[in-house]
C-alpha positions in Angstrom: 84.2 109.2 147.6 82.9 107.5 150.7 80.0 108.4 152.9 82.5 109.3 155.7 83.9 111.9 153.3 80.7 113.4 152.5 79.3 115.4 155.4 76.1 116.0 154.0 75.7 112.1 153.6 75.8 111.6 157.2 73.2 109.2 158.8 70.2 111.0 159.7 70.5 110.6 163.5 73.6 112.4 163.7 72.6 115.4 161.8 71.3 118.1 164.2 69.3 121.0 163.4 69.9 124.5 165.3 66.9 125.6 167.0 65.7 128.9 165.5 66.5 131.9 167.7 63.4 133.4 169.7 64.1 137.0 168.9 60.7 138.0 170.0 61.0 136.2 173.5 64.2 137.6 174.1 63.2 141.1 173.3 60.1 140.8 175.2 62.1 139.4 178.4 64.3 142.7 177.9 61.1 145.0 178.0 59.8 143.4 181.1 63.1 143.7 182.7 63.0 147.4 181.9 59.4 147.8 183.0 60.3 146.3 186.5 63.1 149.1 186.9 61.4 152.0 185.3 57.8 151.4 186.5 57.9 149.0 189.4 54.4 149.8 190.7 52.7 149.8 187.3 54.6 146.6 186.3 52.4 144.5 188.5 49.4 145.5 186.2 51.4 144.6 182.8 51.8 141.0 181.9 52.2 138.6 178.7 49.6 136.3 177.7 51.3 133.3 175.9 48.4 132.7 173.1 50.8 131.9 170.3 53.6 129.6 169.9 53.7 126.0 168.4 52.1 123.3 170.5 51.2 119.6 170.0 47.6 119.5 168.5 46.0 118.0 171.5 47.5 120.8 173.8 46.3 123.4 171.1 43.0 121.9 171.4 42.6 121.8 174.9 43.8 125.5 175.1 41.4 126.7 172.6 38.7 125.2 174.7 39.9 126.9 177.8 39.5 130.4 175.9 42.7 130.8 173.8 41.8 133.1 171.1 43.8 133.4 167.9 45.0 136.9 167.1 45.0 138.2 170.8 47.7 140.5 171.6 50.9 139.6 173.6 50.9 142.2 176.1 47.9 143.5 178.4 48.4 146.7 180.3 45.4 146.7 182.7 45.9 150.4 183.8 43.4 152.9 182.8 45.0 156.0 181.1 44.1 159.0 178.7 40.3 158.0 178.4 41.5 154.3 177.8 40.3 151.2 179.5 43.7 149.8 179.2 46.8 149.0 176.5 47.1 146.1 174.5 50.4 145.6 172.6 51.1 143.0 169.9 55.0 142.8 170.1 57.2 142.0 167.3 60.8 141.7 167.2 62.9 144.4 166.0 63.4 144.2 162.2 64.9 142.4 160.5 63.9 139.5 162.9 60.3 140.6 162.9 57.2 138.8 161.8 54.3 140.0 159.8 51.1 141.0 161.6 48.6 138.4 160.9 44.8 139.2 159.6 43.6 137.7 163.1 46.0 139.9 164.9 45.0 142.9 163.2 41.2 142.1 163.7 41.7 141.6 167.3 43.6 145.0 167.7 40.5 146.6 165.8 38.0 144.9 168.2 39.8 146.2 171.2 40.2 149.7 169.8 36.4 149.5 169.2 36.0 148.8 172.9 37.9 151.6 174.2 41.5 150.1 174.5 44.9 151.5 173.1 45.8 148.5 170.9 48.9 148.8 168.8 51.8 147.0 167.1 55.3 147.6 168.6 58.5 146.6 166.8 61.2 145.8 169.4 62.1 147.1 172.8 62.8 150.6 171.9 59.4 151.0 170.2 57.6 149.3 173.1 59.3 151.3 175.9 58.4 154.6 173.9 54.6 153.8 173.7 54.4 152.2 177.2 56.2 155.5 178.7 54.1 157.9 176.9 50.8 155.7 177.8 51.8 155.6 181.4 52.3 159.4 181.7 48.9 160.1 180.6 46.5 161.2 183.3 44.4 158.4 184.9 41.1 157.6 183.2 38.3 158.5 185.7 35.7 156.1 186.3 32.0 157.3 187.0 30.4 155.5 189.9 
């Protein structure tokens, strides 16, 4: 059998690897689209912080120097409700496309909880929508002046 008849023996430069699907990114985009429609006023104070992802070592080092911290949650809700200062969400894709929560993520969620934030893990759009809706329906946290 010649190399031309063996597809697994094709020259390296002709083999292409399919890029992995960014399930978390796709679902997070759906979440923010829903937020803009369901809570347009509040959506202005809810945002994603791109702390994770794969980066070149030099870029990762530069970002770390600029304050990027491992484990910090994906979504910030800078709206005080129900006695909390705000909400933080570590967003994971819906199973079976979800990833494990890392030790640094768990530690960050605990630090934020200790500081008066509602800090949680949501798995998928449905889960995040339920938690966001419940949180945004809580009474506003009153600031003492």
